[in-house]
C-alpha positions as CSV (number, residue, x, y, z in Angstrom):
1,M,-86.0,30.4,-28.2
2,A,-85.9,28.8,-24.7
3,T,-84.3,25.1,-24.7
4,A,-86.1,22.3,-22.6
5,V,-84.3,21.3,-19.5
6,D,-84.0,17.6,-19.0
7,S,-85.8,16.8,-15.7
8,N,-83.6,13.7,-15.4
9,Q,-80.4,15.5,-15.0
10,P,-79.6,16.8,-11.4
11,I,-79.3,20.5,-11.2
12,N,-76.7,20.5,-8.5
13,P,-74.1,17.7,-9.0
14,P,-72.9,16.0,-5.6
15,N,-69.7,17.2,-4.2
16,P,-67.4,14.5,-4.0
17,T,-65.5,16.6,-1.4
18,K,-68.4,16.7,1.1
19,R,-69.1,13.2,0.6
20,Q,-65.6,12.3,1.2
21,S,-65.4,14.5,4.4
22,V,-68.6,12.9,5.7
23,T,-67.3,9.3,5.3
24,V,-63.8,10.3,7.0
25,G,-65.9,11.7,10.0
26,S,-68.1,8.8,10.5
27,V,-65.0,6.7,10.2
28,L,-63.2,8.8,13.1
29,F,-66.3,8.9,15.1
30,W,-66.5,4.8,15.3
31,V,-62.5,4.7,15.8
32,A,-63.3,7.2,19.0
33,V,-66.0,5.1,19.9
34,V,-64.1,1.9,19.8
35,A,-61.2,3.4,21.5
36,I,-63.0,4.7,24.5
37,A,-65.0,1.4,24.9
38,V,-61.8,-0.7,24.7
39,F,-60.2,2.0,27.3
40,C,-63.1,1.3,29.7
41,L,-63.6,-2.4,29.3
42,A,-59.7,-3.5,29.3
43,P,-59.7,-3.6,33.1
44,M,-62.5,-6.0,33.2
45,L,-61.1,-8.2,30.2
46,W,-57.7,-8.5,32.0
47,Q,-59.7,-9.5,35.2
48,L,-61.7,-12.1,33.3
49,L,-58.5,-13.7,31.3
50,T,-56.7,-13.5,34.4
51,S,-59.5,-15.7,36.4
52,F,-59.0,-18.3,33.7
53,K,-55.5,-18.6,33.6
54,V,-53.2,-21.3,35.0
55,N,-50.7,-20.1,37.6
56,E,-47.9,-20.5,35.2
57,D,-49.4,-17.9,33.0
58,I,-50.2,-15.4,35.5
59,A,-46.7,-15.4,36.7
60,A,-44.9,-15.7,33.1
61,V,-42.7,-12.9,31.9
62,P,-43.4,-11.4,29.6
63,N,-47.2,-11.4,30.3
64,V,-49.3,-13.6,28.7
65,Y,-52.4,-11.6,27.4
66,L,-54.1,-14.4,25.5
67,P,-53.9,-17.6,27.6
68,R,-54.0,-20.8,25.4
69,R,-54.5,-22.9,28.6
70,L,-57.8,-22.3,30.3
71,T,-58.9,-23.5,34.1
72,L,-61.6,-23.2,36.3
73,N,-59.5,-24.1,39.4
74,H,-59.6,-20.6,40.5
75,Y,-63.5,-20.2,40.9
76,I,-63.5,-24.0,42.5
77,E,-61.1,-22.7,44.8
78,L,-63.2,-19.4,45.5
79,F,-66.2,-21.8,46.6
80,T,-64.6,-24.5,48.3
81,R,-61.9,-22.6,50.5
82,R,-64.4,-20.0,51.7
83,P,-68.1,-19.4,52.2
84,F,-68.3,-17.2,49.0
85,L,-72.2,-17.7,48.4
86,R,-72.4,-16.5,51.8
87,Y,-70.6,-13.2,51.0
88,I,-72.9,-12.6,48.2
89,L,-75.9,-13.2,50.2
90,N,-74.6,-10.7,52.8
91,S,-74.0,-8.1,50.2
92,A,-77.2,-8.6,48.3
93,I,-79.2,-8.3,51.8
94,V,-77.5,-5.3,52.8
95,S,-77.5,-3.4,49.5
96,L,-81.2,-4.4,48.9
97,I,-82.7,-3.4,52.1
98,S,-80.6,-0.1,52.3
99,T,-82.0,0.7,48.6
100,V,-85.7,0.2,49.4
101,V,-85.2,2.3,52.7
102,C,-83.5,4.8,51.2
103,L,-86.3,5.2,48.2
104,A,-89.1,4.8,50.8
105,I,-87.8,7.7,53.0
106,G,-86.2,9.8,50.1
107,S,-89.1,10.0,47.6
108,P,-91.6,11.6,50.4
109,A,-88.9,14.0,51.5
110,A,-88.3,14.9,47.9
111,Y,-91.8,15.5,47.0
112,A,-92.6,17.6,50.1
113,L,-89.7,19.9,48.8
114,A,-90.8,19.8,45.3
115,R,-94.5,20.4,45.9
116,L,-95.5,21.3,49.5
117,R,-92.7,23.8,49.8
118,P,-92.2,23.8,53.5
119,L,-90.7,26.7,55.5
120,A,-87.1,27.0,55.2
121,G,-87.1,24.7,52.3
122,K,-84.2,26.5,50.6
123,I,-82.1,25.9,53.8
124,A,-83.2,22.4,53.9
125,Q,-82.2,21.9,50.3
126,A,-78.7,23.6,50.9
127,G,-78.2,21.4,53.6
128,I,-78.9,18.2,51.5
129,L,-76.4,19.6,49.0
130,V,-73.9,19.9,51.5
131,V,-74.2,16.5,53.1
132,T,-74.1,15.0,49.6
133,L,-70.6,17.0,49.0
134,F,-69.3,15.7,52.5
135,P,-66.6,12.8,52.3
136,G,-68.3,9.8,53.7
137,I,-64.9,8.6,55.0
138,L,-64.8,11.3,57.7
139,L,-67.8,9.9,59.2
140,L,-66.1,6.7,60.1
141,Q,-64.9,7.6,63.6
142,G,-68.2,8.7,64.7
143,L,-70.3,5.9,63.2
144,L,-67.9,3.5,64.9
145,E,-68.8,5.2,68.4
146,I,-72.5,4.9,67.4
147,V,-72.0,1.1,66.4
148,Q,-70.4,0.3,69.6
149,F,-72.5,2.2,71.9
150,F,-75.7,0.5,70.7
151,H,-73.8,-3.0,70.2
152,L,-74.5,-3.1,66.5
153,G,-71.3,-4.9,65.4
154,N,-71.4,-7.8,63.3
155,N,-74.9,-7.0,62.6
156,Y,-76.5,-6.0,59.2
157,L,-77.8,-2.8,60.7
158,A,-74.3,-1.6,61.3
159,L,-74.2,-1.4,57.2
160,I,-77.7,-0.6,56.4
161,I,-78.3,2.4,58.5
162,P,-75.0,4.1,57.2
163,Y,-75.6,3.2,53.7
164,T,-79.2,4.5,53.9
165,A,-77.9,7.8,55.7
166,I,-75.1,8.4,53.2
167,N,-77.3,7.8,49.9
168,L,-80.4,9.7,51.3
169,P,-79.2,13.2,50.3
170,L,-78.5,12.1,46.6
171,T,-81.8,10.2,46.6
172,I,-83.7,13.5,47.7
173,L,-81.9,15.8,45.2
174,V,-82.6,13.3,42.3
175,M,-85.9,12.8,43.1
176,R,-86.8,16.2,43.6
177,S,-85.6,17.3,40.2
178,F,-88.1,14.6,38.8
179,F,-90.9,15.6,40.7
180,E,-90.5,19.5,40.1
181,Q,-90.9,18.4,36.2
182,L,-94.0,16.8,36.4
183,P,-97.1,18.8,35.5
184,K,-99.1,20.0,38.4
185,D,-102.6,19.5,36.6
186,L,-102.5,16.0,37.2
187,E,-102.1,16.4,41.0
188,D,-104.7,19.0,40.8
189,A,-107.0,16.7,39.1
190,A,-106.4,14.0,41.8
191,K,-106.9,16.4,44.6
192,V,-110.7,17.3,42.8
193,D,-111.2,13.3,42.7
194,G,-110.7,13.4,46.5
195,Y,-107.1,11.7,46.5
196,S,-105.2,12.3,49.7
197,I,-101.4,13.4,49.5
198,W,-100.2,9.7,50.0
199,Q,-102.7,8.3,47.8
200,M,-101.6,10.9,45.0
201,L,-98.1,10.0,45.7
202,I,-98.3,6.3,45.7
203,Q,-101.0,5.9,42.8
204,I,-100.1,8.5,40.5
205,V,-96.9,10.4,41.0
206,M,-94.8,7.3,41.5
207,P,-95.5,5.4,38.4
208,L,-94.6,8.5,36.4
209,T,-91.4,8.6,38.2
210,L,-90.4,5.1,37.6
211,P,-87.4,6.0,35.5
212,A,-86.3,8.1,38.2
213,L,-86.7,5.5,41.1
214,V,-84.8,3.0,39.0
215,T,-81.8,5.0,38.4
216,T,-81.6,6.3,41.6
217,G,-82.1,2.8,43.2
218,I,-79.4,1.5,40.9
219,L,-76.9,4.2,41.9
220,T,-77.7,3.3,45.7
221,F,-77.5,-0.3,45.0
222,I,-74.1,0.0,43.4
223,F,-72.4,2.1,46.4
224,A,-73.9,-0.4,48.9
225,W,-72.6,-3.3,46.9
226,N,-69.0,-2.0,46.5
227,E,-68.5,-0.4,49.7
228,Y,-65.5,-1.3,51.7
229,I,-64.4,0.7,54.5
230,F,-67.6,0.7,56.7
231,A,-67.9,-3.1,56.1
232,L,-64.2,-3.7,56.8
233,T,-64.4,-1.7,60.2
234,F,-68.2,-2.7,61.3
235,I,-68.2,-6.4,60.4
236,T,-65.5,-8.7,61.8
237,E,-67.3,-12.1,61.7
238,E,-66.2,-14.5,58.8
239,T,-70.0,-15.4,58.0
240,M,-71.1,-11.5,58.0
241,K,-68.5,-10.2,55.7
242,T,-69.4,-8.6,52.4
243,I,-68.0,-9.3,48.8
244,P,-65.5,-6.4,48.8
245,V,-63.8,-7.4,52.1
246,A,-63.9,-11.0,51.4
247,S,-62.3,-10.5,48.0
248,A,-59.5,-8.2,49.4
249,Q,-58.8,-10.8,52.3
250,I,-58.2,-13.8,49.9
251,G,-54.9,-15.2,50.8
252,G,-52.6,-17.9,49.4
253,S,-51.0,-21.1,50.4
254,S,-48.2,-19.3,52.0
255,V,-47.5,-15.7,53.3
256,F,-45.4,-14.8,50.2
257,E,-48.1,-15.9,47.8
258,I,-50.3,-13.5,46.2
259,P,-53.3,-15.5,44.7
260,Y,-54.2,-13.4,41.6
261,G,-56.2,-16.0,40.1
262,P,-58.8,-16.3,43.1
263,I,-58.7,-12.4,43.2
264,A,-59.5,-11.9,39.7
265,A,-62.3,-14.8,40.1
266,A,-63.7,-13.2,43.0
267,T,-63.8,-9.7,41.2
268,V,-65.7,-11.3,38.1
269,V,-68.1,-13.1,40.4
270,G,-68.7,-9.9,42.3
271,T,-69.4,-7.9,39.2
272,I,-71.7,-10.1,37.6
273,P,-74.6,-9.4,39.7
274,L,-74.3,-5.6,39.0
275,I,-74.0,-6.5,35.1
276,I,-77.3,-8.3,35.2
277,L,-79.1,-5.8,37.2
278,V,-77.7,-2.9,34.9
279,L,-79.2,-5.1,31.8
280,I,-82.4,-5.8,33.2
281,F,-83.3,-2.1,33.9
282,Q,-81.4,-0.8,31.1
283,R,-84.3,1.1,29.3
284,R,-85.6,2.6,32.7
285,I,-82.1,3.6,33.4
286,V,-81.7,5.5,30.1
287,Q,-85.2,6.9,30.3
288,G,-84.2,8.2,34.1
289,L,-80.9,9.8,32.8
290,T,-82.4,11.5,29.8
291,A,-85.8,12.7,31.3
292,G,-85.7,16.5,31.5
293,A,-82.9,17.0,29.2
294,V,-85.2,18.6,26.9
295,K,-88.0,20.8,27.9
296,G,-91.2,21.1,25.5
């Protein structure tokens, strides 16, 4: 005689060992995430705390990690002793213009390589890749000769042109990969509707690749904002210097004094615009970095 089975009774009782292993795994995962975040953010946190420390705590032995006395004198000194707002404006002008020019030139070139497929296109792509891998520091001597020949010293163009040329190969390679992932049916339909190549590129293709434009533009902007060697070599006038050069040349009240506080304050001030920029375009950057990761 068959016995009735209670429907409320679970057929396969949960395995406590499996639940425990999942819990331990999740705990280890978050411990690893926190450890990596602390490791990456520790230098920035140290600079931030140093910028608010008094000089006695900065020079104290052993180190004072969490200061009890806070001060804004380093920031006040940073903007009163030197025209630091001018340095920020110089970096913004050079970085923004070089980024816009780089995207304006690199996007059509990438589209031409991806869709139009000109003669010797493979050779052009290989040449672009080689230029991307070439160390920029080796171009310093040649660029210095060009700057002196055209009398571009102490001019924004002395930085805008090299920054654009250095970032252009990377822009072309990144944008080309995004253009190749777009369906060609949209472009064929636009050609049927009478769009020219430039109209199709500006009105249809470019809006679809906005995440790629933002991602590439952010990378180009960060490079131009943080670049030091070219800005140090080509710009000698005080009012034309950029933030990295001005921060490195901050001096103390005497030859033997190292102004750790103002240097830390300059580092924080120079990093804040980049953080704001990344936070504003955070969603676009994530879309640009993950686009094309899954094909379907």
